[in-house]
C-alpha positions in Angstrom: 121.9 69.9 132.0 122.7 73.0 134.1 126.4 72.5 133.7 126.0 72.2 129.9 124.0 75.5 129.7 126.6 77.2 131.9 129.4 76.0 129.7 127.7 77.2 126.5 127.0 80.6 128.1 130.5 81.1 129.3 132.1 80.2 126.0 129.7 82.5 124.1 130.2 85.4 126.5 133.9 85.2 125.7 133.2 85.7 122.1 130.3 88.1 122.4 131.2 90.7 124.9 132.4 93.8 123.1 131.9 92.2 119.7 129.0 93.8 118.0 129.0 92.5 114.4 127.4 93.9 111.3 124.7 91.3 111.6 123.8 92.2 115.2 120.6 93.9 114.0 119.3 90.6 112.6 117.1 88.2 114.5 116.5 84.5 114.9 113.2 82.6 114.5 113.1 80.0 117.4 110.7 77.2 118.1 110.6 76.1 121.7 108.1 73.2 122.4 108.2 74.2 126.1 106.7 77.6 125.2 107.5 81.3 125.9 108.5 81.1 129.5 111.2 78.5 128.7 112.5 80.5 125.8 112.6 83.6 128.0 114.5 81.7 130.7 117.0 80.6 128.0 117.6 84.2 127.0 118.0 85.3 130.5 120.4 82.5 131.3 121.2 80.9 134.6 123.5 83.7 135.4 120.7 86.3 135.1 122.3 88.0 132.1 120.3 89.3 129.1 121.9 87.0 126.5 119.0 87.6 124.0 115.5 89.0 123.9 112.2 87.4 122.8 110.7 90.1 120.6 107.3 88.9 119.5 105.3 85.7 118.7 105.1 84.4 115.2 101.5 83.3 115.7 101.7 79.5 115.3 98.7 77.6 116.8 100.9 76.0 119.5 102.5 79.3 120.5 105.9 77.7 120.2 107.6 80.0 117.6 109.0 83.4 118.5 111.3 86.1 117.1 114.5 86.5 119.1 116.9 89.4 119.0 120.5 89.6 120.1 121.4 90.8 123.5 124.8 90.3 125.1 125.3 87.6 122.5 125.5 90.3 119.9 126.5 88.2 116.8 123.3 86.7 115.3 125.2 83.6 114.1 126.5 82.9 117.5 123.0 83.5 118.9 121.7 81.0 116.4 124.2 78.3 117.5 123.4 79.1 121.1 119.7 78.5 120.6 120.2 75.4 118.5 122.4 73.9 121.1 119.6 74.2 123.7 116.5 73.7 121.5 117.3 70.7 119.3 117.3 68.3 122.2 113.8 69.5 123.1 112.5 68.9 119.6 112.7 72.6 118.8 114.7 74.5 116.1 116.0 77.9 115.2 116.9 79.7 112.0 118.0 83.1 110.9 115.3 85.6 110.1 116.2 86.1 106.4 115.5 89.2 104.3 113.5 88.3 101.2 113.0 90.4 98.1 110.2 90.3 95.5 111.3 88.5 92.3 113.6 90.6 90.1 112.8 91.2 86.4 114.8 90.5 83.3 115.4 93.7 81.5 114.4 93.5 77.8 114.2 96.7 75.7 112.1 94.9 73.2 109.2 94.7 75.7 106.7 97.5 75.4 103.4 98.3 76.9 100.7 95.9 75.5 97.9 97.5 73.5 95.4 96.4 76.2 97.0 98.9 78.6 95.7 101.7 76.4 92.2 100.4 76.2 90.7 102.5 78.9 87.0 102.3 77.9 85.0 101.8 81.1 83.0 98.6 81.3 81.0 96.8 84.0 82.6 93.8 85.5 80.5 92.0 88.1 79.1 95.3 89.4 82.3 97.3 89.2 83.5 99.7 86.6 86.9 98.7 85.1 89.0 99.3 82.0 88.0 97.2 79.0 91.7 96.3 78.3 91.9 94.7 81.8 89.0 92.2 81.2 89.7 91.6 77.5 93.5 91.2 77.5 95.0 88.1 75.7 95.6 86.1 78.9 91.8 86.0 79.6 91.2 84.1 76.4 94.3 81.9 76.7 93.3 80.4 80.0 89.6 80.3 78.9 88.5 82.3 81.9 85.3 83.8 80.5 84.1 80.4 79.3 84.7 78.8 82.7 82.9 81.6 84.5 79.9 81.4 82.2 79.6 77.7 81.8 80.0 76.8 85.4 78.3 79.9 86.8 81.2 80.8 89.0 82.8 84.1 89.8 84.7 83.2 93.0 84.0 82.5 96.6 85.9 82.6 99.9 88.9 84.6 100.9 92.2 84.8 99.0 95.0 86.1 101.2 97.7 88.0 99.3 101.0 88.2 101.1 102.8 91.1 99.4 103.4 94.8 99.6 99.8 95.5 100.6 97.1 97.0 98.4 95.6 100.4 97.5 92.4 100.1 99.4 90.9 103.0 97.5 91.2 101.4 94.0 87.6 101.5 92.5 88.0 98.0 91.0 89.0 96.4 94.3 87.1 98.3 97.0 84.1 96.0 97.0 86.0 92.8 97.6 88.9 94.0 99.9 89.0 93.1 103.5 91.0 95.2 105.9 94.0 93.0 106.2 97.1 93.6 108.3 100.4 95.4 108.0 103.2 93.2 109.5 105.9 95.7 108.6 104.3 98.2 111.1 102.2 95.9 113.3 99.1 97.8 112.4 95.6 96.8 111.2 95.0 97.4 107.5 97.0 96.2 104.6 97.4 99.5 102.7 100.6 100.0 100.8 99.9 103.7 100.5 101.4 104.1 103.9 104.8 103.6 102.3 104.6 106.9 100.4 106.3 109.6 102.5 104.4 112.2 100.6 101.4 110.6 98.9 100.5 113.7 97.1 103.9 113.8 95.4 103.1 110.8 93.3 100.0 111.4 91.4 98.2 110.1 88.3 96.9 111.9 85.3 95.0 109.0 83.9 97.9 107.7 81.8 98.6 103.9 81.7 101.6 102.6 83.5 104.1 99.9 82.8 106.4 98.1 85.2 110.1 98.4 84.5 111.5 94.9 84.2 114.7 95.5 86.1 113.8 97.7 89.0 110.0 97.4 89.4 109.9 101.2 89.1 106.8 102.5 87.4 106.9 104.7 84.3 104.0 106.1 82.4 103.3 105.5 78.7 105.5 108.4 77.7 108.5 107.0 79.6 108.4 109.6 82.3 109.9 108.0 85.4 107.6 108.6 88.5 108.9 106.0 91.0 112.5 105.4 90.1 113.9 105.7 93.6 115.0 102.4 95.0 112.8 102.8 98.0 109.8 102.4 95.7 111.2 99.5 93.7 108.3 97.2 94.8 105.6 99.8 95.3 102.3 98.7 93.6 103.3 95.0 93.4 100.6 93.9 95.9 97.9 96.0 94.2 98.9 94.4 90.8 98.8 90.9 92.2 95.4 91.5 93.9 94.0 92.9 90.6 94.8 89.6 88.9 93.1 87.6 91.6 90.1 89.8 91.2 90.2 89.5 87.4 89.8 85.7 87.7 87.5 85.6 90.7 85.7 88.9 90.8 83.3 88.0 93.7 85.9 86.4 96.0 87.2 88.5 98.9 90.8 89.5 99.1 92.7 89.7 102.3 95.8 92.0 101.9 98.6 90.9 104.2 101.5 93.4 104.0 104.8 91.6 104.7 106.9 93.5 102.2 108.2 97.1 102.2 107.9 99.4 99.2 111.5 98.6 98.2 110.4 95.0 97.7 112.1 93.6 100.8 110.5 91.6 103.6 111.4 89.6 106.6 110.8 85.8 106.7 109.3 86.3 110.2 106.7 88.7 108.8 105.8 86.2 106.1 105.4 83.4 108.7 103.2 85.7 110.7 101.1 86.5 107.6 100.6 82.8 106.8 99.3 82.1 110.3 97.2 85.2 110.3 95.6 84.3 107.0 94.7 80.8 108.3 93.3 82.2 111.6 91.3 84.8 109.8 89.3 82.6 107.4 91.5 82.6 104.3 90.8 79.7 101.8 93.8 80.4 99.5 97.3 81.9 99.9 99.0 83.8 97.1 102.7 84.1 97.6 104.3 86.0 94.6 107.8 85.9 96.1 110.6 83.4 96.4 113.7 82.6 98.4 116.5 80.2 97.2 117.2 78.6 100.6 114.9 76.1 102.4 113.3 77.3 105.6 112.0 74.8 108.1 109.6 77.2 109.6 108.2 78.3 106.2 107.6 74.6 105.5 105.8 74.1 108.8 103.7 77.2 108.3 102.5 76.0 104.9 102.0 72.5 106.2 99.7 73.9 108.8 97.8 76.0 106.2 97.3 72.8 104.1 96.0 70.9 107.1 93.5 73.7 107.6 92.3 73.3 104.0 94.0 76.2 102.4 95.2 76.1 98.8 98.6 77.8 98.4 100.4 79.1 95.3 103.9 80.4 95.0 105.9 82.0 92.1 108.8 79.9 90.9 111.1 82.9 90.3 112.5 84.9 87.4 116.1 83.6 87.1 115.5 81.8 83.8 116.9 78.6 85.3 115.9 75.1 86.2 116.1 75.6 89.9 114.0 75.1 93.1 112.9 78.1 95.1 110.6 78.4 98.1 107.8 78.5 99.0 107.0 77.2 95.5 109.2 74.2 96.1 107.4 73.0 99.2 105.2 69.9 99.1 102.0 71.7 99.9 102.4 74.7 97.5 101.7 74.9 93.8 104.7 76.4 92.0 103.6 78.7 89.1 105.9 79.5 86.1 105.3 82.2 83.5 104.3 81.5 79.9 104.2 83.7 76.8 101.0 84.3 74.9 102.3 81.7 72.4 102.4 78.9 75.1 106.1 78.8 75.6 108.1 79.2 78.8 108.9 82.9 79.3 112.6 83.6 78.9 112.9 85.0 82.4 110.9 82.2 84.1 112.4 79.4 86.2 111.2 76.0 85.0 111.4 72.3 85.7 109.4 70.0 87.9 109.8 70.5 90.8 108.9 73.2 91.6 106.7 74.0 88.6 103.1 72.6 89.0 101.7 74.6 86.0 102.5 77.7 84.0 100.3 80.7 83.4 100.5 83.8 81.3 103.0 86.3 82.8 104.0 88.8 80.1 102.4 92.2 79.7 99.6 91.3 82.2 97.3 94.3 82.6 96.1 94.8 86.2 95.2 97.3 88.8 97.7 99.8 90.1 97.5 102.4 92.9 95.9 105.8 92.2 92.9 104.2 90.4 94.9 103.3 87.4 96.3 100.1 85.7 99.7 98.8 85.0 101.3 96.0 82.9 103.7 93.5 84.5 106.1 90.7 83.5 107.0 87.9 85.8 106.0 84.8 87.7 104.6 87.2 90.3 101.8 87.9 87.9 101.3 84.3 86.7 100.7 83.0 90.2 97.5 85.0 91.0 95.8 83.5 88.0 95.9 80.2 89.8 95.0 81.7 93.1 91.9 83.1 91.5 91.1 79.7 89.9 91.1 78.2 93.4 88.4 80.7 94.4 86.4 79.7 91.3 86.6 76.1 92.2 85.5 76.9 95.8 82.3 78.4 94.5 81.5 75.4 92.4 82.0 73.1 95.5 83.3 74.3 98.8 85.0 71.0 99.6 88.2 72.1 97.9 91.5 71.8 99.7 95.2 71.8 98.7 95.2 68.3 97.3 91.9 68.4 95.4 92.4 71.9 94.0 95.9 71.0 92.9 94.6 67.9 91.1 92.0 70.0 89.3 94.5 72.6 88.2 96.7 69.8 86.9 94.2 69.4 84.1 96.1 71.9 82.1 97.2 72.3 78.5 100.4 70.2 78.4 103.3 72.0 76.8 106.5 70.2 78.0 108.1 68.8 81.1 109.5 72.3 81.9 106.0 73.5 82.8 104.9 70.5 84.9 101.4 69.7 84.0 101.2 72.4 81.4 99.7 75.9 81.0 96.7 76.8 83.2 93.3 76.1 81.6 90.6 77.4 83.9 87.8 75.7 82.0 89.5 72.3 82.1 90.3 72.7 85.8 86.6 73.5 86.5 85.4 70.6 84.4 87.8 68.2 86.2 86.6 69.6 89.5 83.0 69.0 88.6 83.6 65.5 87.5 85.4 64.8 90.8 83.0 66.3 93.3 79.9 67.1 91.3 78.5 70.4 90.2 75.2 72.0 91.0 72.6 72.1 88.3 73.4 74.5 85.5 
């Protein structure tokens, strides 16, 4: 074994010394069943040379998964092969720490701000003042949300972890239900996305409604004045919008903001893995993952398997490529993949479709939801379809706390069937709750 390691090291040193590639800043996610000390020994090498560096733990329950950065082996692909050569025989694995981006948006000039976005009349919603257009928008009626809340006396229970760009913790509609969360992009407590603004006072709000630009995720007001057109803000507000939809469906459930994406919409796979494990270990009952990646990740699969084993219900957006294709985490066995539908119960033109990964579809066009600076925005995309189902999971949990990934998925599958492109159909919260009651029993109404 020692000779094998020495041979690998020598051959890689010949390639690596003095050869710093463009990908040298990237990192590898490595799983070593023997633990941290063994992985550190691998990085040091039998020659006592710093071949690589163990940066930080991912947070898995067995303490086997770590983020590894290049050292003398400066090329990340060579580092990957080096680690695979030594870990596979031990039952471990390694993969590149990929850069993910929040789903892109199709650009359609025919789309305009929905009328609900201009309905700013203040109303009481479960003890919080919100805009009337937010609680009375078409999607609410389409999924029969109000009927389900009223008939089954449910407004949400437990904790929904939102892995995204963070949240505006000062938003008046969300303040009462927000937990502190965590910022994995900075390794700091608190999941606020307001930290991403270099000069927060430069981007203000005059009370006008906002609309998400379908191609860049920049935000424009109702008059078309571009406020956040810079690429570094392309994803800003995304997490607050997603959290607002969870809150719309389950207004008394707690929301745990886990910031794994930057304001430009980019995020590291390693931070997403850390967020999943953090959510499980901090009491989350559901995971909302409004992002996607086209390539399978073994560690992403294992993280979601662990979440399911711990009873969490996970939802992932199926992407906005307008194709029959599988993306992840929506395509994983333990995750419900959510597509976008129009208000006429057809597949949105931008939404991916087909089963797998689609479990159900949900409204995803012109969805009015919370946006930073105490205002609201309208969004298009599977990102905004997914939290409707995440909120539904929280409603089911209040009806009966025995919900888990398998049972909640089965309940949600009682949807309005459209066609095979949308899996079991379009989300119907009332039908899902009724099916759940029939399966596990409901308290006296």
